[in-house]
N, C-alpha and C positions, 0 to 999 in steps of 0.2 A: 409745672409736677403734681400728678395726681393722687389726690389722698388717699386710692390705692393703693400705690407704691408704697406710700410712707406706712401703711399700715402693713404692707407686707418688709419692711425694712423691720419697722417693731417686731416682729413675729421670729424674723431671725435672731436681731440681735439686744430685744426687750427696751420698752422705752426711755431707758433713763441710756441708754446709747442711740439714742436719733435725737439728735437736735433741732431744733424747730423754732423754738422763742429767739424775738429778735435779743433778749438781753443773756442769753445764750451763745447767741452766731457774734455778737460784738468782736469779743477780743481776736477772731479768725480777721475780721477787716480790718484790724488796724495795721497801718505801714508805715515804715519812715520814707516811702518815696509819694510822691502826691496821688495817688488813686487810692481808690478805694472800690472794695466793687460789691456787688450784692450777690453774698451768699444764701441759698435759699434752702440748705440745710447741711448736716454736720452727722457723719455717720462715722462709731469708734470704736469696727470690730477688733477680737480679740487673737484672731488665727487665720489661718490663710485660705479654712475651709468656710470661714464665714467673707473673706473676701470675695474669694468664690460666689457665693450665693449673693451676694452685693451686685457682682455684677452682673451677674444671671437676671437679677431683678428689675435692674436699668434697662439692661435690653429687649426686656419685654414692651417695659414702660416707656423706649427712647430716652432717655435720660442721661444729660452729661452727669460725667464721675470729673472730678480732683484733687486727686492721691497728693497726701501729704505728708510726712516724717513727722518729725518736730515743730515745723512751721516757723521756724528759727532766721528765717532765710533773710534775713537785714540788708538793707539796700539791693533789693531788687523785686523784691513785694510780700516779704513774708510769707503769712497762710494765704495770702488771697489767691484767686484765680486769676487765668488771661483775661476771662471771659466772665459776664454777668451771667446771673440766674444757672449755678452749677451748684451738685453738691457733693460737698467734702468731704471724704475718704482719710478723717484722720489716722494715720496708724500707729502714734505715739504708744497705745495700749498694746504693741506688739513688739515688746521690748526684753524679751530673751536674750539671753545670752547663750546659745543651746550648746557652745563646746568649745573648749582650749586646748588645743594640741602642742604641748608644752616643748618638746620636740622637735617638731617638725614646722614649729610658730607661726601657725596661724588660729584662727577665730571662724566659730559659724554663728551669726547675729541675723537679731529683724530690723526692722527700719526704727522703731522706738528707741533702740542704743542709744544713750548720749556719750557725747567724746569722758564725761563726768563718770558715767560708768560703767565704763568701758576700762577706765583709766582707772579706779577702785579695784574694780573687780580684780585684775592685774596685777595688781600691789598686795589687796590681802594673802590671794592665793600664794602669794610668793613663787612667781610664775616663770621672775625672772625676763620677762617681754616686755616692750614697750610699745605703744600706739603712737602716731605721729600725727600730734593735733590741730586744730585750725585756731586761726585769730578770732574766729565768731564765738568763741565761750562752752564753758564747761555742757551747757542745754541743749546744744546743738547736734544732731544726729549725724554719726557716725554713716550710715549707709546712702542718708542723703545728700550730705556732700562728697562722697564718693562716687552720687551719682550724675553732679554737677560738676563733675573731673576738678574739682576744688584739690589745695596742696597744701601743704603744710613747708616746714624748714628743718627736717633732719633726713638721714638716708631715706626714708621710705616717704619722702614728701609727695611725690605723685600718688594721689589716692587711688585711682583709676587703675594705674600698672598694675596694683596692688592686690585687685580685684581678683579671687579666684572661683567660680561659680555662683552661678546666681539659681534663684527661684524666682519664677515671678507669673503671674496669672493675665493672660492674657482677655481679652475683648468679652469673647465670647465664652469666658468664664477656665478653658485651658492652661493648665499649669505646664509649664513649660521649666525645661529643669538644663540650664546651658552645661555648656563643656561636655566632661564625662558625667555630671549629674545625672542624666536619663538612664543611665545604665543602672540598675537598684545595689547591684553588686559589686561596682566600681569604687578601690581600694583611692585612688589617683583624683579624685573629683577634685578637692581642697590643695593638690598642688600642683596641677598641669592646666593653666587654664583652660588651654586650644581643645582638650579633647578630639574626636575626632572629626573631619568635615568639614562645614564652613564656622568661623568664628563670628558670632553674632552676637556677643555679648555688650560691644559696642554699641549697637541698637537700642538699649533701653536707658543711657546715657544722655541726659539733654533731650528728649523725646517725650512720644505719649504714646506710644505702644505697647506700655502694658505695665503694670503698679508688679514692682520688684518687693519681697514680701521675705524674702532670705537670702543671705549673699555670704560666702568665706573671702575672709580678708587675711592677709598677709600682715606678719607681729614681726617686729624687731628684737632680736636678743639683742640685752644689755650689754651693751660693750665692757669692757675690763674697767675702760678709762673714757672722760670726754673731758676736753677744754673747750669754753668758748670763749670768741675774741669780739671785742669790739674797737673800731676806728673812728675817729673823728676826720671830717674834710672842712681844711678852716675855707679853703676857695672856690667859688663856683667851677673856675677855669682847672682846677684839676680832676673833675669827673670820667671825662673821658681817660684819661689815664686809668683811672682808678677800674672804668667796667671790663680795657684790654686785659688790665691784671686778672678779675677775676676769672675772665672768660678761658686765661691761660692757665688760673689755678685747677678753674675745674675740668677742662677737658685735658691738662694731663694725668688726674687725676687725685692731685694733692686734696685736694675737697670732697669729700663724698656725698656734700648734701647744699643743699641751696644754701646761697647770702641774701641778706638781706641790703637794700639802699637804701635810706628812708629822709626825704629831705627835712631841711630844719622846719620846715610850717606843717608837715605831719606829726612830728615828734614833739609839736606843740600841745597838739591838740590832748597827748598822751598826757599832759602833766597840767594844764593849765584849759579854762574855760575863755571865749570869747573876750578881751578887756575893753567891752564898751564903752567904758569911764574914762581909761588912759588912751584911747584910739576917738572921742571925742565922735563917733558913728562913723567913723573913716571905712571905706569898703575899695576894697581889701586890705587887712591889717596891715598898716603903716609899717614899711620898715625897719624905719627906725623905733619902733613900736616891739615889731619882733624882733632885732636883734637884739634889744636891751632883756625881753624876756628869754630868749637861747643864753646872753650870758649867765644869766639869774643861774639856770638849770644845767647849766656845762653842755650844751646840744651845739653842734657843729650845724655846716653849713649844709651836709650830706653827713650822715650815721649809718656805720656799715656794722652787721653782725652776723656772724656765720657761728660754726662748731666743726670740733675738730674728735674723729672719733677713732678709737681702737684699741691694743694695748700701750701702755703708757711709752714703751719706746716709739711705738707708730707713730706718736699725738706729737713726740718730742721732736720726731724726723720732718714729721709735714710743719710743724711748729716753724721751724728754721725755714723752711721754705716760704711758707706767708709771711716771714718779715720778712724775709730778703725780697721778695717777689712786690710789697706792701708799703714800704720803708721810704720809699721816697715820695710818696704821693700823698701822704697822708702825717697827718698832724700829730695824732696819737694811735697807740694799739696797743693794747691790753689783754693778756690771754689770763683766763680767770676757771679755776676748777673748783669744785665742791668743797675742799678744802678752804679756801681765803674766801669764799660765799660764807660759811660758819662763822670763821674767825672775823671777818669783818660785823657779820650778825651782831655777835657777840661784844666785840668793843662798843657799836653801835650802843648797844643794852646796857653799860656799865658809864655811859655820857649823860650829864645833867641835861633832862628833858627841853625845855626850851632853848638849848643850844643846839638839838640835834633834830629838830624838825627836820630843816632840807634834807638832810643827810638819812634823813628815815627814809622818806620821801623817793631816795634817790636807790635805797640798797631795797627797798619795796620794789623798786621796778628792774634792778639788775635781778633778784631772785627769782619776779616770775617769769622774765625771760627767761633767764637759766635754766628754770623750771621746766618753760616749752620744750626748749634744746633737749632734756631729758623724757618727754611724752608726758611732761604733763599742765593738763587745759589748764587755760586763765583767762581769767576776765581784761586781762590788762586793756588790749586793742579797743573792750567796745565804751571807752571811756572816750572816744573818739567822735561819735554822731552827737553826743552832749556840747561839742565845741562851741556852737552857734542857739542851742538850747536856752530856756528860760530856768530852766529845772536843772540843779546835780547830780551826775552821775552817783548812786545811793551807793553805800560799802560791798554790796554784794548783792546775787541774783539780780544784777543788769538788765534792764527789758530797754531797747532804746523807741521800739513799736510800741510798746505799751505808756511810755512816757511823751510819745512825739516829737522825738525828732526827727531831725528832718537830717535825710542821708541817700543818698542815689550815686551807687558807686558806677564806675569806666573802667575797664579791665582788658583793652587792649594788650595782645602780645606783638614785641618789638627785639627782631633782631640784635644779640648783641653784639653789635659793632657800635665805636664809638659818634661816627656820626648820623647812623639812624635815633642814637640815645638821643644825640643833644635836637637831632631835628624836632625827634615829639619834644619834649622839653621845653623847646620855642614856640612850637604849635597849642601845648596844652594852657601855658602859663598864659601866653599873652588870648586864648579866648576865655579859658575863666576870669582871667583877670579885669578884661572886658567887660565881664557881668559882673564883677564886684564884688567876685570869690577868692579865697587861697588859693594857690597850686599847692597840694597836699602830698607829694608824688609818693611812693613806697614802692621798688623795682625789688623783684624774686627771682631770683633764677631758677625757671620754671622745667629749665634744661640746661645743660653746660652751653647751651645755645643761642637761646635765649631768654631774655626778662618778661615777666610780665608786669605791668604796671597795677596795681591797687590803685585807683586813684579817686580819690571821694569829692563827692561834692556835698558841701555839707552847706546848709540852711535854716533859718529857723523858722521852723515850720508852720509856729504859730503866728507870723506875718504871712496875712494872702500874697501881697506887693511880692514878699519876696520868695515866696513860693513859687511865683510862675516864672520870676527871674530864673533859679535856680532850675526848672522845667525847658526854658530857654535857652540856658547856659547850655545843656545834658543836651538838645537836641544840637545845640550847633557843633560842639566839639563832638560827637556824634558824625557830622558828617565833615568838619574839616579831618579826622581823623582816617575816616572810610576813603574820601579822596586820595589821601598823603597811604594807603595801604595800611597802615595800622586798625586793624578787625579785634575787638574783645574775643575773648576767649569763654565768654559769656556773658548772659543780657537780662535784665528785668521785664516783669511781664508787659512792663511801658512800652517798650520796642521791640516785641517778637517780630510786630508786622513790619518792623523795618528790615530787620534782619530775613527773614523769606524774600523769596524772588521769583514769582511766577513762572518766570524766561529765565530762569538758572536751570542746566540739567540739573543741578544737584539735589535742588529742593523740588522739582518732578520728580525726581527718585524716591525722595521720601515722602513726597505726596503718593505714590505706588505702590509702598510700601503701607502707609497705612491706613489704602484701599484696601489693602490684602489683609491686612491682620484684624481692623476695625472701620467694617463699611459703613457701619453706623454714624461712625465719630463719636464715640462716646467717650473714648478718655482724655482728658486736659486739652478739649478743641484750642488751637492755636497757640499750642506749647511747640518751641520751635519748629513751627509746620504751618501749613498754609489752610488746614484743615483742623 
């Protein structure tokens, strides 16, 4: 990168928003994966017009740009680019909630708007609306997760499905508005996603074809009533029947939102850290130790969570169907509403403190999981990356990358069939156990017909040998699942070259689109692309 380009960026943004010193760039290169890219500068625009200016300067100087929203893409690369020697375009200062329509239930937001910010705004303004949070925590970008086609577990859990209308800066500085957005007087830009003509919004998800600077997002009107349900499965052999029951409930419409199925070993990471002393260094965690820990925390071999939304009558009717469908296969099925959560907290607060420590942890977990189902972001899932870390997770403002935690996400999509789920469980468990890691499954019903498996490889990043072993484990799991047809819906920066194939007509087409929209290859080189 030339000094002339830096001077132009400083003239556009001011020197305080052009970061070039190593001490200012270090935070962008932290990651929970064993990759650390060389970043030559970071630019912090505050408007679409400034993004346009950045792109045009980069075009003149043939400089590669890598846009990020808030950089909290933990387990996939955090803020790191796919390749070295990119300039980061940090969009976190573009954090305005531009509009919320309470009657039509949508918001228009910029890339830097976080889950916590949007949730707080909706609550403070009495909007009567709720967002769908992910487990990535309060500080992650709403827009960024939607562009990665992330998901949550409320009825609006498919985040890309609830995008309506984008503003995109292309590699030549053109500002593109999708759907009806390019008609200045259109009244339906944020209520009808397709517009007229080809539907192109998907081109700007999991791609490097443009920089999204604005997005319409549909929100969920708060239901009059909600009940969460929790269940435990005591025997591994019951999993196939539970899978069939969940599919039945989703396809028939009894459940309007996803269900999570969490394996014991993943649940343990939410309440404990690896017991190095009691396990005497055994890896993976010895079965007897895992059973003892799970018993103390009342964790089943598989643990389910979901919710029912609607009027009280609708929820009551759905509860009967859920209970009738699941009761044969689960050990314990409990329904919880806001009144019961409040009553349990009140009872707990009246107990003698030293007798209620363990109960307090349980109700805290219950309250936070219930809150997520009500649209409230939480850091509860951010404890998982600390499983093998030498550090304890902080009480708040958790940042696994800053704390050098070891986490690699592997997230294949699997048909919701008993035989496919069992095949994947056996394959994944045998693979990671062979490398000395726990098989921490979480299945989430991303459609009524498919689960995504949110599968973390958790390792001690302070240990170079264990870090190498974790990466080898990931590579082995990737290859084994690819052979069996279990393909991830999303991948980390370390694996972009695994997924693209120069001989595949799909990736050839993506390359042609890249050549048409970004012939210099300036935007996010290598991101879900051959170039």
